[in-house]
N, C-alpha and C positions, 0 to 999 in steps of 0.2 A: 504494501500500499503507499503512495507516495504521500509527502508529508510538506505543508503549505504554511508559509506566514503571510498571514494579510495584513497590513498597517493601514490604517483608518485614520483619518485628520479629523482633531479635536472640533474647528468649525462645521462640518459635517453634523455634528451631532446637536446642533444648535445653541443656541443662547439663555435658553433656561429648562428647566424640569420639565415643565409641558411639552415644549419642542424635542426636546432628546427622547419624551418618551414614543411619541409620534415617530421620528428621524431614524432611530433603531430599528422600527420597524424594517425598514428597506435594507439595513446592512444584515439583519436578521434570515430575510430571505434569499440574500446573498449565499450569506455561509451557508445555509440548508441547501442551496443548488451544489456547493461545492463538497459537501459532505456526503452528501447521496449520489456524486461523481466518482465518490470512492477515494475523497481525501482525508488526511488527518490535517485538523485545522488548529492554529489558535492564531487569535485576534489579537493585534495590538491596536492601540489607540491615542491618539493627540489627547490634551486636556486644557487647550489653552483659554479659551471662553469659562471654563467650569473652573479651573483651580484659581483665576481672576476672581469668580465670583466669590467664591470659598474667603481668598486673600481680602479681599476688597470688605466682605463683613465682619471679619474680626479685626481688621485693623481701625474700621469705624467704630464698633463694638469698645474696643481696647482706647479710642482715643477720646469714649465720650465716660470710663473707667465702670464700663461694666462688667468686661471680662478679659483676661490676660492677654497677652498678646499671642499669636499662634506662629509658631516658627514655619519657614515655608517647606520643610522635607514634610513636614504633620499636614500641611494644605493637600501638598501634592497625595499622599496618602489618601487623605480623606477624599481627593478626588477619583481615584485608583476603584474605591469601594462605591462611590455613588453612580459613576460610569457602569462600572462593572456591574451593579446589582441590575440595571435598565437594561444592560447586551443581553444580562445572562438569561431574564425572563425573557426578554423577545426570542433570542435563538431558541431557547426551548421551546417556544409556541410553536415558532417555523417548524423545527425539525420534525414536531408531531404532524403538524397539517403535510409534511411533505412523506407522513407515511416514516418517519425512523422514530423508534421506540426505542432502541437502544444503544444511545448515547447521552453522556451525560455533561450538563454544560458548568464550568466551575471558575471564578474569576479567584486569579491569583497575587495577592499583593507586591507587588515585583519591587525586588532592592537590586539597583544598577550601581554596581562596583566601578569607581574613577580614581584616578591618579592624584592625590592629592599635591602632586610636583606638574601637576597640569598647568602650562604655561597660562591657559582660561581664566585662572583664579586670578591672576595678576592683571587680567583687563576684561573686566566682567562688560557684557554688552545688550545681555537680553533682560527688556525691562518688565519688570512685574508689578502687580498691585495699581493702587489709586494715584490718582495726577496731585500734586501740591503745588504752590505758590513758592516761589524762590526761596524767602525768605526760611520757609519751614521747611523747608527740602532743608537746607544750608544746617538747621536746628537740629533735625534728625541725624544729619550725617554725623554731627559734633557728638551727639548723644548716643548713637549706637554704632559710631564706626563702618555705616553700610556706606555704599555708593549712591549719588544721585547725581541724573543727567536731565538737561531738558530734553524734551519728546515733541518735535514735530511744532512747536508753537502752542502743544493743549497743555502745558506745564511739565513741571519736574518727577521723573518717576526713578524709584529704586531698580537698581540692574544687578544681575548675578551673573556669575558664570555659567559659560555653555559648554563645560568639559568633555572629551571622546570616552565613550563608554569602554571599559576593559571586559569586563566579565556579568557576569548575573550571578548572584548569591542563592538562587533558587535553580538553578540551570538542572540537576539533580532531579529535583522532586518534578520540575517540569517536563521532564522526558519518562518520569514513571508515570505522572497524569495520563501523557499522552499515548502512552503504549498501552495504557489500561481504557481506549477508546474514550478518552472526553476530550471534549473542544475546550480548549483552556482560553480564558482572555488574561493578559499579563502584559506587562511593559508599558502601562498604561501611562501617558502623559512623558512617555520615554523614563519612566521608571521612577523612582527614588534615590536619587544619587548619595550613595553612601561612600568612606573611605576605610580601611583597614588599618587599625593601631597596632601598633607594635606588638601586643598584648595576646593579638589575634581574633579583638572583636572589631566590630564596624559601628561608625555613627555615621550621621544624618548630614549633611552639608546645604546651604543653601544656594542651590543652583537647579540649570534646568537642562538636561540631555535633550538633543536633537530626537525626536519622536523616530526619526525613519533610522536614524542611524541605532538607537536602540532597538529596531525592531530587526534592523540587518543583522546586528550581534547576536540575537536571540535566534534567528534563524539558523549562524554559525553553530550555535550551541548544541541544538535539536536536532542537525546535520536533515534541515529541511533542505527538497530539492529543490523548491520555487520559493522564491520571496516575490509577492504581490502586492505593488505602494498604489494604495487609492488616491484619486485627485479628481479636480475638477470636469477633466478633460478626457477624451477618448484615447489621445494618443500624445508622445511628447512632437513639440514641432521646433525647427530652426526658422530664424527670422519670423517670432511669433508676432503675430498682429499687424503685420509689414502685407504690402502684394507680393510679395515673393514668399509667403510664408512654406512653408512644406512639411507636412505631418510624416512622420518616422514609424515605419512596422517594426525596426530593428536598427541594434546600433551595437560595433562591435567596442569595447574597450577604446581601441586605438580611434574610433570615429569618435566616441563620445569626448576622449580628451582633446580632440582638435576641437569639438563644439564648442568645449568649456573655455579651451584656451580664446577661441573666437567672441566668447561674452554671449552665446545664445541664452544662457539659462537665467533667469532672475535669481540674486542670491536667498532672497527670501521665501522662494516658492518653490521653484522647480530644481533649482541647483543642488540644495540639499538630499532630494529623492533622487536624482541622477548619479550623484558622488555613493548614495549607500547600496545602490543599482549596482555597481560598479565592483562597489568592495563584494558584493556578496557573489556578484558573476567570478569574482578572482578566487573565490575563498574556498572553490574545488571542483573535483572534474565534475562536467556537466550540471552544474548549478545553473539556471535561470532564472532572471530578475524579471518582471515586468512592471511597466505603468502604464494606467488605464482608470477609468472610470469607476466606481461603485457599483455602478448598475449594470455594467458589460462585464464585471471580474468573471464570470464562467465562460464566457466569449473568449474572454485574453486567453485563460488558459488552454484554450482550444486554439490558438492562434490566431481566429478571426476577427480580433482587432487589438487596440493597445500596442503599445513600444517594447518591444523583449531585448533586452541586453545582455549579451553573451561575449564572453574572453575572446573568440574568434569566429 
């Protein structure tokens, strides 16, 4: 049986609990189709809007003196549970409707191990949380030691590091669950970033791991055959939005590197997806990565849509 990791963007889940309850039904139907086609499935997801909502709620309540402030790793853990709960119920229902009654769906709280010496920690760039005026931001920097930057004219926001994922703490348990015919929801929001202490224990750090890179690392560690990165378009394009736009059915690593050098992929959207796909394709023999839309994931696995990234 082939094994697949599906990476779903957090924005695809909506901005509110009500929106999310509806949107996970679309994801669930796609997952059920893939399971019915004979794949073992792991689902990763983003959490941008969701963790932002959680972080904002605690920030405002803390400022008003109602509750203590909540560290960012704990906010990420909360978002994993909240999103996983909705996905788990929706996928379970979709499997039942598809006539599959022997597959269990489970959400795994996932810690992603990062290197405490990763250069990203010296240059935090990922904005999180609420907006502040300049005076308040500077006061918070003095009080907490956190870094705040001006964000696109809308105010000042805290920024945290975005380190590269090194491994996943729960990797053995993940394989055990997949082997037991479970659909596993893991790596939510890129995982909870943790670093290892000299005594062998781990502790969380305020950072955000890119969701697609975390999904790629997870796919490597569970020996997946395919990594499917879902986005808003059916295929990757070069010269995107221009008269000479060209949709790509297939890219080799060499071609992808050339397109990246030419600046075809936007840093905040398609570039990290392409880089994660390249990394997975290079990680082992006969490993395939596909970038496609959520609605056509099952078609992409059959090669009828999507952009396939292969070693050569």
